C-alpha positions as CSV (number, residue, x, y, z in Angstrom):
1,M,12.1,-59.1,-45.4
2,S,12.9,-62.6,-44.2
3,D,10.0,-65.1,-44.1
4,R,11.0,-65.8,-40.4
5,P,11.1,-62.3,-38.9
6,F,14.1,-61.5,-36.7
7,V,16.0,-58.3,-35.8
8,H,19.3,-58.3,-34.0
9,L,18.9,-56.3,-30.8
10,H,22.4,-56.8,-29.3
11,C,25.3,-55.8,-31.6
12,H,28.7,-54.2,-31.0
13,S,30.6,-52.2,-33.6
14,H,34.2,-51.0,-33.5
15,Y,33.0,-48.3,-31.1
16,S,33.0,-51.0,-28.5
17,L,36.7,-50.2,-28.3
18,L,39.1,-53.1,-28.8
19,D,36.2,-55.5,-28.3
20,G,33.9,-55.1,-31.3
21,A,35.3,-55.7,-34.8
22,S,32.3,-54.6,-36.9
23,S,32.4,-51.4,-39.0
24,I,28.9,-49.8,-39.0
25,P,28.5,-49.8,-42.9
26,K,29.4,-53.5,-43.0
27,L,27.1,-54.3,-40.1
28,V,24.1,-52.5,-41.7
29,A,24.9,-54.0,-45.1
30,R,24.9,-57.6,-43.7
31,A,21.6,-57.0,-41.9
32,R,20.1,-55.8,-45.2
33,D,21.6,-58.9,-47.0
34,H,19.8,-61.1,-44.4
35,G,16.5,-59.5,-45.3
36,M,16.1,-57.7,-41.9
37,N,14.2,-54.4,-41.7
38,G,15.7,-53.2,-38.4
39,L,19.0,-53.4,-36.5
40,A,20.2,-52.3,-33.0
41,L,23.6,-50.9,-32.0
42,T,24.5,-51.6,-28.4
43,D,28.1,-50.7,-27.9
44,H,29.7,-51.0,-24.5
45,G,29.2,-48.0,-22.3
46,N,29.1,-45.4,-25.1
47,L,27.0,-43.8,-27.8
48,H,29.9,-42.8,-30.0
49,G,28.5,-44.6,-33.1
50,A,24.9,-43.5,-32.7
51,L,24.6,-40.9,-35.4
52,E,26.8,-42.7,-37.9
53,F,24.6,-45.8,-37.3
54,Y,21.4,-43.7,-37.6
55,R,22.4,-42.2,-41.0
56,E,23.7,-45.6,-42.4
57,C,20.5,-47.4,-41.4
58,K,18.2,-44.6,-42.9
59,S,20.1,-44.7,-46.2
60,N,19.6,-48.5,-46.4
61,D,15.9,-48.5,-45.5
62,I,16.6,-50.2,-42.1
63,N,14.9,-49.1,-38.9
64,P,17.8,-47.8,-36.6
65,I,17.5,-48.9,-33.0
66,I,20.0,-46.8,-31.1
67,G,21.1,-48.7,-28.0
68,Y,23.7,-49.0,-25.3
69,E,25.1,-51.9,-23.3
70,A,25.2,-50.2,-20.0
71,Y,27.4,-50.9,-17.0
72,I,25.3,-50.9,-13.9
73,A,27.0,-50.1,-10.6
74,H,26.2,-52.5,-7.8
75,G,25.1,-49.5,-5.7
76,D,25.4,-45.8,-6.1
77,R,27.2,-44.8,-9.3
78,R,29.3,-42.2,-7.4
79,T,30.7,-44.8,-5.0
80,K,34.0,-46.1,-6.2
81,G,34.8,-49.6,-5.0
82,G,33.2,-53.0,-4.6
83,G,35.3,-55.0,-7.0
84,A,37.9,-54.4,-9.8
85,G,37.3,-54.3,-13.5
86,K,34.5,-56.6,-14.7
87,D,33.4,-57.2,-11.0
88,S,32.6,-53.5,-10.5
89,A,29.4,-53.5,-12.6
90,Y,26.7,-55.6,-14.2
91,H,25.7,-55.4,-17.9
92,L,22.2,-54.3,-19.1
93,T,20.8,-53.8,-22.7
94,L,19.0,-50.5,-23.2
95,L,17.3,-49.6,-26.5
96,C,15.8,-46.2,-27.5
97,Q,12.1,-46.5,-28.6
98,N,11.7,-42.9,-29.7
99,Q,13.3,-39.5,-29.6
100,T,12.5,-39.1,-25.9
101,G,14.3,-42.3,-25.2
102,F,17.3,-41.1,-27.2
103,K,17.5,-37.9,-25.1
104,N,17.2,-39.9,-21.9
105,L,19.9,-42.4,-22.9
106,I,22.2,-39.5,-23.7
107,K,21.6,-38.1,-20.2
108,M,22.4,-41.5,-18.6
109,A,25.5,-42.1,-20.8
110,S,26.8,-38.6,-19.8
111,A,26.2,-39.3,-16.1
112,A,28.0,-42.6,-16.5
113,S,31.2,-41.0,-17.6
114,L,31.0,-37.8,-15.5
115,E,29.8,-39.3,-12.3
116,G,30.0,-43.0,-12.4
117,F,33.3,-43.9,-13.9
118,Y,35.1,-46.6,-12.1
119,F,37.1,-48.9,-14.5
120,K,34.0,-48.4,-16.8
121,P,31.4,-45.6,-17.3
122,R,28.6,-46.8,-14.9
123,I,25.0,-45.8,-14.4
124,D,22.8,-47.0,-11.5
125,K,19.2,-47.8,-10.7
126,Q,18.5,-44.3,-9.6
127,L,19.2,-43.1,-13.1
128,L,17.1,-45.9,-14.6
129,E,14.1,-44.8,-12.5
130,E,14.6,-41.2,-13.5
131,Y,15.3,-41.5,-17.2
132,N,13.5,-44.7,-18.3
133,E,10.8,-43.0,-20.4
134,G,11.1,-44.0,-24.1
135,I,13.6,-46.8,-23.4
136,I,13.2,-50.6,-23.9
137,C,15.2,-52.7,-21.4
138,L,16.4,-56.2,-22.0
139,S,17.7,-58.1,-19.0
140,G,21.2,-58.5,-20.5
141,C,23.9,-61.0,-21.2
142,V,25.4,-63.5,-18.8
143,S,27.2,-60.6,-17.0
144,S,23.8,-59.0,-16.1
145,E,22.5,-58.8,-12.5
146,F,19.6,-61.1,-13.6
147,S,21.8,-63.7,-15.2
148,Q,24.4,-63.7,-12.5
149,A,21.7,-64.5,-10.0
150,I,20.6,-67.5,-12.1
151,L,24.2,-68.7,-12.5
152,R,24.9,-68.6,-8.8
153,G,22.2,-71.2,-8.5
154,G,24.2,-73.8,-10.4
155,N,21.5,-76.5,-11.0
156,G,18.6,-74.4,-10.1
157,A,18.9,-73.6,-6.4
158,E,15.7,-72.2,-5.2
159,E,17.3,-69.2,-3.4
160,A,19.2,-68.1,-6.5
161,Y,16.0,-68.3,-8.7
162,K,14.2,-66.2,-6.1
163,E,16.9,-63.6,-6.3
164,A,16.7,-63.6,-10.1
165,K,12.9,-63.2,-9.9
166,D,13.3,-60.3,-7.5
167,V,15.8,-58.6,-10.0
168,A,13.4,-59.1,-12.9
169,G,10.5,-57.8,-10.7
170,W,12.4,-54.5,-10.0
171,F,13.1,-53.9,-13.7
172,H,9.6,-54.9,-14.7
173,N,8.2,-52.4,-12.1
174,V,10.3,-49.6,-13.6
175,F,9.9,-50.4,-17.3
176,D,6.5,-52.2,-17.3
177,N,5.8,-53.7,-20.7
178,R,9.1,-52.4,-22.1
179,Y,11.1,-55.0,-20.1
180,F,12.1,-58.3,-21.6
181,I,14.1,-61.3,-20.4
182,E,17.0,-61.7,-22.8
183,I,18.4,-65.1,-23.8
184,M,21.4,-65.9,-26.0
185,N,22.9,-69.0,-27.6
186,N,26.4,-68.5,-29.1
187,G,27.2,-72.2,-28.4
188,I,28.8,-71.7,-24.9
189,D,27.9,-73.6,-21.7
190,I,27.4,-70.5,-19.5
191,Q,24.7,-69.2,-21.9
192,R,23.0,-72.5,-22.0
193,M,22.8,-72.5,-18.2
194,Q,21.4,-69.0,-18.1
195,L,18.9,-69.8,-20.9
196,E,17.4,-72.7,-19.0
197,G,16.9,-70.6,-15.8
198,A,15.7,-67.6,-17.7
199,V,13.0,-69.6,-19.6
200,E,11.8,-71.1,-16.3
201,I,11.6,-67.7,-14.6
202,A,10.0,-66.0,-17.5
203,K,7.2,-68.6,-17.4
204,D,6.8,-68.2,-13.6
205,V,6.6,-64.4,-13.6
206,G,5.0,-63.8,-17.0
207,I,7.7,-61.6,-18.5
208,P,8.2,-62.2,-22.2
209,L,11.5,-63.6,-23.6
210,V,13.5,-62.2,-26.5
211,A,16.3,-64.0,-28.2
212,T,19.5,-62.1,-29.1
213,S,22.9,-62.9,-30.3
214,D,26.0,-61.3,-28.7
215,C,27.3,-60.0,-32.1
216,H,30.9,-58.7,-31.9
217,Y,31.8,-59.1,-35.6
218,V,29.9,-59.2,-38.9
219,D,31.1,-62.5,-40.5
220,Q,32.2,-65.8,-38.9
221,G,35.6,-65.4,-40.6
222,D,36.2,-62.2,-38.6
223,A,36.6,-64.1,-35.3
224,E,40.4,-64.1,-35.6
225,A,40.6,-60.4,-36.1
226,Q,38.4,-59.8,-33.1
227,D,40.5,-62.1,-31.0
228,V,43.6,-60.0,-31.9
229,M,41.8,-56.9,-30.8
230,L,41.0,-58.5,-27.5
231,C,44.7,-59.3,-27.0
232,I,45.6,-55.7,-27.6
233,N,42.8,-54.6,-25.2
234,T,44.0,-56.9,-22.4
235,G,47.8,-56.8,-23.1
236,K,48.0,-60.5,-23.8
237,F,49.4,-62.8,-26.5
238,R,47.2,-65.1,-28.5
239,T,49.3,-68.0,-27.2
240,D,48.5,-67.1,-23.6
241,T,46.2,-69.8,-22.3
242,N,44.8,-67.8,-19.3
243,R,43.3,-64.7,-21.0
244,M,40.0,-63.2,-21.9
245,K,38.6,-64.5,-25.2
246,M,35.5,-65.6,-27.0
247,E,35.2,-69.4,-26.7
248,N,34.3,-69.9,-30.4
249,D,33.6,-68.2,-33.7
250,Q,29.8,-67.9,-33.2
251,F,29.6,-64.2,-32.2
252,Y,28.8,-63.0,-35.7
253,L,25.7,-61.4,-37.3
254,R,23.6,-64.5,-37.9
255,S,20.8,-64.9,-40.4
256,P,17.2,-65.2,-39.2
257,K,17.3,-68.9,-40.2
258,D,20.4,-69.5,-38.1
259,M,18.8,-67.7,-35.1
260,Y,15.7,-69.8,-35.2
261,G,17.9,-72.9,-35.5
262,Y,19.7,-72.0,-32.3
263,F,16.4,-71.6,-30.3
264,P,14.3,-74.7,-31.0
265,G,11.0,-74.5,-29.2
266,L,11.5,-70.8,-28.5
267,E,10.5,-69.5,-31.9
268,D,8.3,-66.9,-30.1
269,A,11.4,-65.4,-28.5
270,C,13.0,-65.0,-31.9
271,A,9.9,-63.5,-33.5
272,R,9.6,-61.1,-30.5
273,S,12.7,-59.3,-31.7
274,Q,10.8,-58.2,-34.7
275,E,7.9,-57.1,-32.6
276,I,10.1,-55.0,-30.4
277,S,11.8,-53.5,-33.5
278,D,8.4,-52.5,-34.9
279,T,7.7,-50.4,-31.8
280,V,10.8,-48.3,-32.4
281,D,10.5,-45.0,-34.2
282,I,13.4,-42.6,-33.8
283,D,13.2,-39.4,-35.8
284,L,16.3,-37.2,-35.3
285,D,16.5,-33.8,-37.0
286,L,20.1,-33.6,-38.3
287,T,19.6,-30.5,-40.4
288,K,20.3,-28.0,-37.6
289,R,22.6,-27.4,-34.7
290,H,21.5,-28.7,-31.2
291,F,23.2,-27.1,-28.2
């Protein structure tokens, strides 16, 4: 185990279709190489890789944290409308803490596709209230409801911060001590702006911070391959200037040393990732059929 404890709680594999460029075996192997004893898989809107990931982690003595980067409808999941594409839903990071949480996450993921699909498979807050048992909730990336409220404030407008606090309050009320404010630093300005606001709000409302890295590929050198996948996803050429893309090559599976280096003065937020991982114990019986 690394002498500076850290566990990645926000990772995408190739099951984040045409967005993630990490194979699960390589992802798990790199976490092991970094001396980590846990790892989360949080693919966009699906649990397709959950069992492959669970088996791979178990065979490598790594604690598997099965997760899901959820799309949250702005209102009722069954209502189709309210924006196109990325504007139709917020992002949210959900992690299974135990077998109960895994079953609940399956229920929500199924409802997302069967009832909430609108550009993306979406859940809503009603499902979170009903099926939150056994699930850890992180506030999400810059596309989350919490982060978007902060970013609308620009330089810290009081009204926007109040909105973000209200959002955090709702989730904290539902998840209690299983809710954490998520901060990222992959070297882009929008994350820096969110981080500053998130740290201030976390202090004000007393909700703990956790540092994550929006991992979309295993090694830094994989950034180009991931960019090609995004072009296929969006129907663009790499030469197109106005297209969706990562702004740099920093969205890889960083070492604990690198993570602590990106969060000076926020070492507790990095260490908290290990604390969260240590509360996770998912035991799945894969020796018999489940109908």
